[in-house]
C-alpha positions in Angstrom: -6.8 -45.5 -15.3 -4.5 -42.7 -15.7 -1.8 -44.3 -13.8 -1.8 -47.5 -16.2 -1.8 -45.1 -19.1 1.5 -43.8 -17.6 2.9 -47.1 -17.1 2.1 -48.0 -21.0 3.5 -44.6 -22.3 6.4 -45.3 -19.7 7.4 -48.9 -20.6 6.5 -47.9 -24.6 9.3 -45.3 -24.2 11.7 -47.9 -23.2 11.1 -50.0 -25.6 11.4 -47.6 -28.4 14.8 -46.3 -27.0 16.3 -49.6 -26.7 15.1 -50.5 -30.3 16.8 -47.3 -31.5 19.8 -48.2 -30.2 19.8 -52.0 -31.8 18.6 -50.0 -35.4 15.3 -51.3 -34.9 16.4 -54.8 -36.0 13.4 -56.5 -34.1 15.7 -57.6 -30.9 13.7 -59.3 -28.2 15.8 -57.2 -25.9 13.3 -54.3 -25.9 11.0 -56.4 -24.5 12.9 -58.6 -22.3 14.4 -55.3 -20.1 11.0 -54.7 -18.6 10.9 -57.9 -17.1 14.1 -57.8 -15.4 14.9 -56.6 -12.0 15.6 -52.9 -13.1 13.0 -52.9 -15.3 10.5 -54.1 -12.8 11.8 -51.3 -10.4 11.4 -48.6 -12.2 8.1 -49.5 -12.8 7.3 -49.8 -9.1 9.4 -46.5 -8.3 7.3 -44.6 -11.1 4.0 -46.0 -9.3 5.5 -45.0 -6.2 6.4 -41.5 -6.9 2.8 -41.0 -9.1 0.8 -41.7 -5.8 3.4 -39.8 -3.4 2.7 -36.6 -6.2 -0.1 -37.2 -6.6 0.4 -37.2 -10.8 -2.5 -39.1 -11.4 -5.0 -37.3 -9.5 -4.6 -34.1 -11.6 -7.1 -32.5 -14.2 -5.5 -33.0 -17.1 -7.5 -30.3 -18.9 -5.9 -27.7 -16.4 -2.2 -29.5 -16.7 0.3 -26.7 -16.1 4.1 -26.5 -15.9 3.9 -27.3 -12.0 2.6 -30.5 -13.2 5.4 -31.0 -15.9 7.6 -30.7 -13.1 6.1 -33.3 -10.9 6.2 -35.6 -14.5 9.6 -35.2 -15.0 10.6 -35.6 -11.2 8.7 -39.1 -11.4 10.5 -40.1 -14.3 13.5 -39.3 -12.9 13.2 -41.2 -9.7 12.1 -44.3 -11.7 14.9 -43.6 -14.1 17.7 -43.1 -11.2 16.7 -46.2 -9.3 16.8 -48.3 -12.6 20.5 -46.6 -13.6 21.8 -48.0 -9.8 20.7 -51.3 -10.4 22.0 -51.6 -13.8 25.5 -50.2 -12.3 25.5 -52.5 -9.5 24.0 -56.0 -10.9 27.0 -58.5 -12.6 26.6 -58.7 -16.2 23.5 -56.8 -16.5 23.0 -55.9 -20.1 22.2 -52.0 -21.1 23.4 -49.1 -23.1 24.0 -45.4 -22.2 22.6 -44.5 -25.3 19.3 -46.2 -25.0 18.9 -45.4 -21.4 19.1 -41.5 -21.9 17.0 -42.0 -24.8 14.4 -43.6 -22.6 14.3 -41.0 -19.9 13.7 -38.2 -22.4 11.1 -40.3 -24.2 9.7 -41.2 -21.0 8.8 -37.4 -20.1 7.9 -36.3 -23.5 5.0 -39.1 -23.7 3.9 -38.6 -20.3 3.5 -34.6 -20.2 2.8 -34.6 -24.0 -0.4 -36.5 -23.4 -1.4 -34.4 -20.5 -0.8 -31.0 -22.9 -2.6 -32.2 -25.5 -5.3 -33.3 -23.7 -5.2 -29.5 -22.1 -4.9 -27.9 -25.9 -8.2 -30.0 -27.0 -10.0 -28.9 -24.0 -8.9 -25.3 -24.4 -9.6 -25.2 -28.3 -13.0 -27.0 -27.4 -14.3 -24.8 -24.7 -13.0 -21.8 -26.5 -14.6 -22.2 -29.6 -17.9 -22.4 -27.2 -17.3 -19.5 -25.8 -16.5 -17.8 -29.1 -20.0 -19.0 -30.6 -22.1 -17.9 -27.3 -20.5 -14.7 -27.6 -21.0 -14.0 -31.2 -24.6 -12.8 -30.3 -23.3 -10.3 -28.3 -22.0 -6.6 -29.4 -18.3 -6.8 -28.2 -18.1 -2.7 -28.4 -20.1 -2.6 -25.5 -17.1 -4.0 -23.7 -14.0 -3.3 -25.4 -11.0 -3.5 -23.0 -7.6 -1.7 -22.9 -5.1 -3.6 -20.9 -2.6 -1.3 -18.9 0.8 -3.5 -18.5 2.1 -6.2 -20.4 4.0 -7.9 -17.5 2.9 -11.2 -15.7 -0.4 -9.4 -14.3 -1.3 -8.4 -17.7 -0.9 -12.1 -19.0 -3.0 -13.5 -16.5 -6.0 -10.9 -17.2 -5.8 -12.1 -20.8 -6.0 -15.4 -19.6 -9.1 -14.7 -17.8 -10.5 -12.5 -20.3 -10.2 -15.6 -22.8 -12.1 -17.3 -20.8 -14.8 -15.4 -20.1 -15.3 -13.3 -23.8 -19.0 -12.1 -22.2 -17.3 -10.0 -20.0 -15.4 -8.3 -22.7 -13.1 -8.8 -25.6 -9.2 -7.0 -25.1 -8.5 -4.8 -28.0 -5.1 -3.5 -27.0 -2.3 -3.4 -24.5 -0.5 -0.2 -23.3 3.0 -0.4 -21.4 5.5 2.6 -20.9 8.8 -0.2 -21.9 9.8 0.6 -25.4 11.3 -2.4 -25.8 7.5 -4.0 -25.7 6.3 -1.5 -28.6 4.7 -3.2 -31.2 5.0 -6.8 -29.6 2.2 -8.8 -29.2 1.1 -10.7 -25.8 -1.3 -14.1 -26.4 -2.3 -12.5 -29.5 -2.9 -9.1 -28.3 -0.6 -5.8 -29.8 1.2 -3.3 -27.3 -0.2 -0.3 -28.6 2.0 2.7 -26.7 2.8 4.2 -23.6 0.4 5.2 -20.6 0.7 8.7 -21.6 -0.8 7.9 -24.7 -3.6 6.3 -23.4 -6.3 8.7 -24.3 -5.5 8.4 -28.3 -5.7 4.3 -27.7 -9.3 4.7 -26.6 -10.4 6.8 -29.4 -8.7 4.4 -31.7 -9.8 0.9 -30.5 -13.2 2.3 -29.3 -12.4 1.2 -25.6 -14.9 1.3 -23.1 -12.9 -0.6 -20.6 -9.2 0.4 -18.8 -7.9 -2.2 -16.8 -5.0 -1.5 -15.0 -2.7 -4.4 -14.4 0.8 -3.3 -13.1 0.1 -3.8 -9.2 3.8 -3.5 -8.3 4.0 0.3 -9.4 -0.3 1.0 -9.6 -0.2 4.5 -7.8 1.6 6.6 -10.5 0.0 4.9 -13.6 -3.4 5.3 -11.8 -3.0 8.7 -11.2 -1.8 9.2 -15.1 -4.8 6.8 -16.1 -7.6 8.2 -14.5 -6.6 11.8 -14.9 -6.2 11.3 -19.0 -9.2 9.4 -18.9 -11.5 11.9 -16.8 -12.8 13.8 -19.9 -14.3 10.3 -21.2 -16.9 7.7 -19.9 -14.5 5.3 -20.1 -14.5 3.0 -16.9 -11.3 2.1 -15.2 -10.9 -1.1 -12.9 -7.6 -2.6 -11.6 -6.5 -5.8 -10.0 -5.8 -5.8 -6.5 -1.8 -5.0 -5.2 0.1 -7.6 -4.6 -0.3 -7.0 -0.9 -4.0 -8.4 -1.1 -3.2 -11.5 -3.6 -3.7 -14.6 -1.5 -2.7 -17.0 -4.0 -0.7 -15.1 -6.2 -3.5 -15.7 -9.2 -5.7 -12.8 -10.5 -8.9 -13.6 -11.8 -11.7 -11.2 -13.7 -13.9 -11.5 -10.6 -10.8 -9.7 -8.9 -10.6 -6.7 -10.6 -12.3 -3.6 -8.8 -13.0 0.0 -9.4 -10.4 2.2 -8.6 -9.8 3.6 -4.8 -8.4 6.7 -3.5 -5.7 4.7 -2.1 -4.6 3.3 -5.3 -3.8 6.8 -6.3 -0.7 6.9 -3.5 2.7 7.7 -4.7 3.6 4.3 -3.3 2.6 1.3 -2.0 0.8 1.4 1.7 3.2 1.3 4.1 3.0 -1.6 7.1 5.3 -1.4 10.2 6.7 -3.6 12.9 4.1 -3.5 15.3 5.6 -6.4 17.5 8.2 -3.6 18.4 5.3 -1.4 19.3 3.5 -4.2 21.2 6.7 -4.8 23.6 6.4 -1.2 24.7 2.6 -0.6 24.8 1.5 -4.2 26.4 0.4 -3.6 30.1 0.9 0.4 30.0 -1.6 3.1 30.8 -2.1 5.3 27.5 -3.1 8.7 27.2 -4.4 9.9 23.9 -5.3 13.6 23.3 -7.9 14.4 20.4 -9.1 10.9 20.7 -12.5 11.7 18.8 -10.2 13.1 15.8 -9.5 11.1 12.6 -6.0 10.3 14.1 -6.8 10.1 17.6 -9.5 7.6 17.0 -7.8 5.3 14.7 -4.6 5.6 17.3 -7.2 4.6 20.1 -8.2 0.8 17.5 -5.1 0.1 16.7 -3.6 0.7 20.5 -6.6 -1.7 22.2 -5.1 -4.2 20.0 -1.7 -4.5 21.8 -3.2 -5.4 25.1 -2.2 -2.0 27.0 -3.6 -1.9 30.8 -5.6 1.4 30.2 -6.5 4.1 27.6 -7.6 7.4 28.6 -9.2 9.4 25.4 -9.1 12.9 26.1 -11.0 15.3 24.0 -13.1 18.3 23.9 -15.7 17.2 21.5 -18.4 15.3 23.3 -20.3 13.7 20.2 -17.1 12.3 19.1 -15.8 10.9 22.1 -18.8 9.3 22.9 -18.8 7.8 19.3 -15.2 6.0 19.8 -16.2 5.0 23.4 -19.1 3.3 21.8 -16.8 1.6 19.4 -13.9 0.3 21.6 -16.7 -1.1 24.3 -18.8 -3.0 21.2 -15.8 -4.3 20.7 -15.6 -6.3 24.0 -12.0 -5.7 24.6 -10.3 -6.3 27.9 -8.7 -3.2 27.9 -9.9 -0.7 30.3 -11.1 2.6 28.2 -11.7 5.9 30.2 -13.6 8.7 27.9 -12.3 12.2 29.3 -14.0 15.3 28.0 -11.7 18.2 28.8 -9.4 21.0 27.3 -5.7 20.3 27.2 -5.2 24.3 27.9 -6.8 24.1 31.0 -4.7 23.4 33.7 -6.1 22.4 36.7 -8.1 19.4 34.4 -5.0 18.3 33.1 -3.4 18.3 36.6 -6.4 16.1 37.7 -5.8 13.7 34.7 -2.6 13.0 35.0 -2.7 12.4 39.4 -5.9 10.0 38.8 -4.6 8.1 35.7 -0.8 8.4 35.9 -0.4 7.9 32.0 2.8 6.1 31.3 2.5 6.8 27.5 0.6 9.5 25.7 0.3 10.1 22.1 -0.6 13.6 21.4 -3.5 14.1 18.4 -5.1 17.0 19.5 -4.4 20.0 17.5 -6.1 22.8 15.6 -5.1 21.9 11.7 -6.9 24.2 9.4 -4.7 26.5 7.6 -7.3 29.1 6.2 -9.0 29.1 9.6 -6.7 29.7 11.5 -4.8 32.5 9.3 -8.3 34.6 10.8 -7.8 32.9 14.0 -4.0 32.9 14.6 -4.5 33.6 18.7 -6.6 30.0 18.6 -3.9 28.4 16.9 -0.9 29.4 19.5 -2.9 29.1 22.5 -4.3 25.6 22.2 -1.3 24.2 19.6 1.4 25.8 21.7 -0.1 26.4 25.2 -2.0 22.9 25.2 1.2 21.0 24.1 3.0 23.0 27.0 0.7 22.3 29.4 0.7 18.3 28.7 4.5 17.8 28.3 5.0 20.0 32.2 2.7 17.5 33.4 4.0 14.4 31.6 7.4 14.9 32.9 6.0 15.6 36.6 4.1 12.2 36.7 6.5 10.3 35.4 5.5 9.2 31.7 8.0 7.2 30.1 7.5 8.4 26.3 5.5 11.5 24.7 4.8 11.2 20.9 3.6 14.3 19.2 1.6 14.7 15.9 3.3 17.3 13.7 2.9 18.2 10.0 4.8 19.1 7.0 3.4 22.6 7.3 5.8 23.4 10.0 8.9 22.9 7.7 10.0 26.8 6.6 6.2 27.9 7.9 4.6 30.7 6.4 1.1 30.8 8.1 0.1 30.4 12.0 -1.1 26.8 11.9 2.5 25.7 10.6 4.3 28.3 12.8 2.2 26.9 16.1 3.4 23.5 15.1 7.2 24.0 14.2 7.1 25.4 17.7 5.4 22.7 19.1 8.4 20.6 17.6 10.9 22.5 19.5 8.7 22.4 22.9 8.6 18.6 22.5 12.9 18.2 21.4 13.7 20.4 24.9 11.6 18.4 26.8 12.8 15.0 25.9 15.1 13.7 28.4 13.1 15.8 30.9 12.4 13.4 34.3 13.3 10.4 32.3 10.7 11.4 29.8 11.6 10.4 26.2 9.4 12.7 23.6 9.4 12.9 20.0 7.2 14.0 17.0 6.0 12.8 13.9 5.4 14.7 10.5 2.5 14.0 8.5 2.0 15.0 4.9 -2.1 15.0 3.9 -4.0 12.4 5.4 -6.7 11.0 2.8 -10.0 10.7 3.8 -9.4 12.2 7.5 -12.2 15.0 8.8 -11.4 18.0 6.8 -9.3 16.6 4.0 -9.0 17.7 0.7 -11.0 14.8 -0.5 -14.0 15.0 2.4 -14.4 18.7 1.0 -14.4 17.5 -2.8 -17.1 15.0 -1.5 -19.2 17.8 -0.4 -18.5 20.0 -3.5 -19.2 17.7 -5.7 -22.6 16.5 -4.0 -23.8 20.4 -3.5 -22.9 21.8 -7.0 -20.7 19.1 -8.8 -17.7 21.9 -8.5 -13.9 21.1 -7.2 -12.6 23.9 -6.2 -8.5 23.9 -6.0 -6.4 26.8 -5.0 -3.7 26.5 -7.9 -3.5 24.6 -10.8 0.3 23.5 -9.8 -0.5 22.9 -5.6 0.9 19.6 -4.7 0.7 17.7 -1.4 2.1 14.4 -0.3 -0.5 11.9 1.0 -0.7 9.2 3.4 -3.6 6.8 4.7 -5.2 7.0 8.0 -4.2 3.2 8.8 -0.6 3.8 8.1 -0.3 7.5 9.7 -1.3 5.9 13.0 1.1 2.9 12.9 3.7 5.7 11.9 3.2 7.5 15.1 2.9 4.4 17.0 6.4 3.2 15.4 8.1 6.5 16.1 7.6 5.5 20.0 9.6 2.4 19.8 12.5 4.0 17.5 12.8 7.6 19.2 16.4 8.2 20.3 16.0 11.5 21.6 15.6 15.3 20.3 14.7 14.0 16.7 11.6 13.8 14.2 10.3 11.2 12.2 8.8 11.0 8.6 7.7 8.4 6.2 8.7 7.8 2.8 6.3 9.3 0.8 7.4 9.2 -2.5 6.6 12.0 -5.0 4.0 15.0 -3.9 0.4 14.4 -6.2 -1.1 17.3 -7.7 -4.5 18.6 -6.1 -5.5 19.3 -10.0 -5.2 15.5 -10.8 -6.4 14.4 -7.4 -9.3 16.4 -8.5 -9.8 14.9 -11.8 -9.5 11.7 -10.7 -11.9 11.6 -7.7 -14.4 13.3 -10.5 -13.8 9.9 -12.3 -13.4 7.6 -9.2 -17.0 8.9 -8.7 -18.6 7.7 -11.8 -18.5 11.2 -13.7 -16.9 12.6 -16.7 -15.1 16.0 -15.8 -16.4 18.9 -18.0 -19.8 16.9 -18.8 -21.0 15.8 -15.1 -18.8 18.0 -12.9 -16.4 20.9 -13.0 -12.9 21.9 -11.7 -12.3 25.3 -10.8 -9.5 27.3 -9.4 -10.5 29.5 -6.4 -7.1 31.1 -5.4 -4.7 30.8 -2.5 -7.2 31.0 0.7 -4.3 32.4 3.0 -0.7 31.9 3.4 -0.8 28.3 1.9 2.2 26.7 0.1 2.1 25.4 -3.8 4.7 22.6 -2.6 5.4 21.3 1.3 8.7 20.1 2.4 9.4 17.0 4.8 12.4 18.8 6.1 14.6 22.1 5.9 17.6 22.1 4.4 19.3 22.5 7.7 18.0 19.1 9.2 19.7 16.0 7.9 18.2 12.8 7.2 19.0 9.4 8.4 17.6 5.8 7.8 16.2 3.7 10.8 16.0 0.2 11.1 12.6 0.3 9.8 13.3 1.0 5.7 10.1 3.1 5.2 10.4 5.5 8.2 13.6 8.0 8.1 14.5 10.2 11.3 15.3 13.8 11.1 18.4 15.0 13.4 17.9 18.5 13.8 20.4 21.4 14.2 21.1 22.6 17.6 18.2 23.9 19.6 17.7 26.4 22.5 17.7 25.4 25.8 14.3 24.9 28.1 14.6 27.9 30.2 15.5 30.0 27.0 12.8 28.8 24.8 10.2 29.0 28.0 10.6 32.4 28.3 10.4 32.8 24.5 7.3 31.3 24.8 6.2 33.2 27.4 6.5 36.4 25.1 4.5 34.5 22.3 1.3 33.9 24.6 1.6 37.3 25.8 1.4 38.6 22.4 -1.5 36.3 21.6 -3.8 37.3 24.4 -3.1 41.1 23.2 -4.0 40.2 19.8 -1.5 41.7 18.4 -0.8 39.6 15.2 2.7 41.8 14.4 4.0 41.0 17.8 2.9 37.2 17.0 4.8 37.1 13.9 7.6 38.8 15.5 7.5 36.5 18.7 7.7 33.5 16.3 10.3 34.2 14.3 12.7 34.9 17.3 12.0 31.6 18.7 12.9 30.1 15.4 14.4 32.0 12.5 12.6 29.6 9.9 9.4 31.0 10.5 8.2 33.7 8.1 4.7 34.7 7.9 4.0 37.5 5.4 1.8 40.3 6.7 -1.4 40.2 5.2 -1.7 41.5 1.8 1.5 40.3 0.8 2.1 37.7 -2.1 1.4 33.9 -0.1 1.6 31.6 -3.1 5.3 30.6 -1.9 6.7 27.5 -3.0 
């Protein structure tokens, strides 16, 4: 039926165009043309093209610009065939003006009838929904949409189609050129910074963030500004989550921790990683921790021949071992309980399993705790890593990837200092007995054990009070999966005596994170939960750095990963002697000697004495 209607409209356009060319004198030629060979052929081509492009099968209620494009292609194909025939047939009577007019009219008729049907359908259904919605109280679900772009327009369409879910009362956008303009009849009220005032003005009960391309910064601002209100904050999925590019009301979800990152989550090229891990024997130290266990999960998927999971905590190694075996992976996974400081145990491990690649995730990492136990920070992080590096070099290990921290840059505490010394150890051991050794610097990892978000969760459960060290403290953040992908990628990128970092965007204020965390938990700051400033817990920086002023940063083949080219480092023998002095000071529990020994190893290490101002920037 639709195809017949298309044929009627198509030929009607031809007749009207010819009549117009003949000043509507009633000439029979306008009808005769449709029975000539060109007229018949253009009808045949119209039918064939319509069937090939399936234009008759489109639901006209939902006609789109894409459907209009198909109609244009069908009409153009039919007319082009007719044009060729008219040009080739001797004595054929035709008018260029009439032909061009018939082409335009054909498209307008065929696409116009579709557009008319869609308008009628939308008008009828919208009227029905408005009548159904009239009985509801719109004040219970009033929505501000943040973002007056493509995603915002899609959201407006969805709320128009589903008014029972709420009514949009305004748009929020930072683009000054959009201020005061309307999108689908909804006015752009102002910038994101003023969203709290707009909530008050419009009595909105929901805020929907519709800026997938840069949602993190906007999400942090919105959740922080609305933390003192009971307004629900939702967001559209990121572009990487959408399957077909469309957004539906069903896609809207509550804001999650990863939405607060200063950038989109990074995915690395795992094919280059698979090339050096596949078929190899892998050792993961600290395999029971947040990062170590995720390394095991991702490495197992890259088909190594064997994965040795080393850790001191029996329960943690038990859990990751069980998880690997429950996945029924063909990879041989070996749980090993042991301390990397135990040289005899490590000798046995390397003699037995001969790991070709080592991912070193074992370390003490909590700054305040290590300030009270500096000996452990040095003995475990420095002494344990030196033992592992010695074993790796003497047993033919090919690659050694060490996990470091941004706290190793210009360190002012024992944990950061220990990790800086470890970085130097890794660098001087690079190239020793064919060993390729490198380090990866992390910022804070969202959701890891002992992380700020885990502390917030426990504090919220216990006292409804979140403790923030300093109102101005800020940190770089990343997710566990992308942190581990960075570790794996570093093994492929390593060039020698280098360190790798992720492009982590701007640091996030912990105070803003705390306010957002309360909001994400469905609570209201100042009503259901509060934030308290606890003060510096011991040599904590206000702001961390990813590299020092004497280090040079270079790009890599991966756009999201940077290579830190380090200045001259001491020779292995010199560093070994200096570390012996550090470990001797550690065993004597002389913190003053430990500070001096650390500064001798690297002058960038300056740990204040107890009682000195430690709120360093």
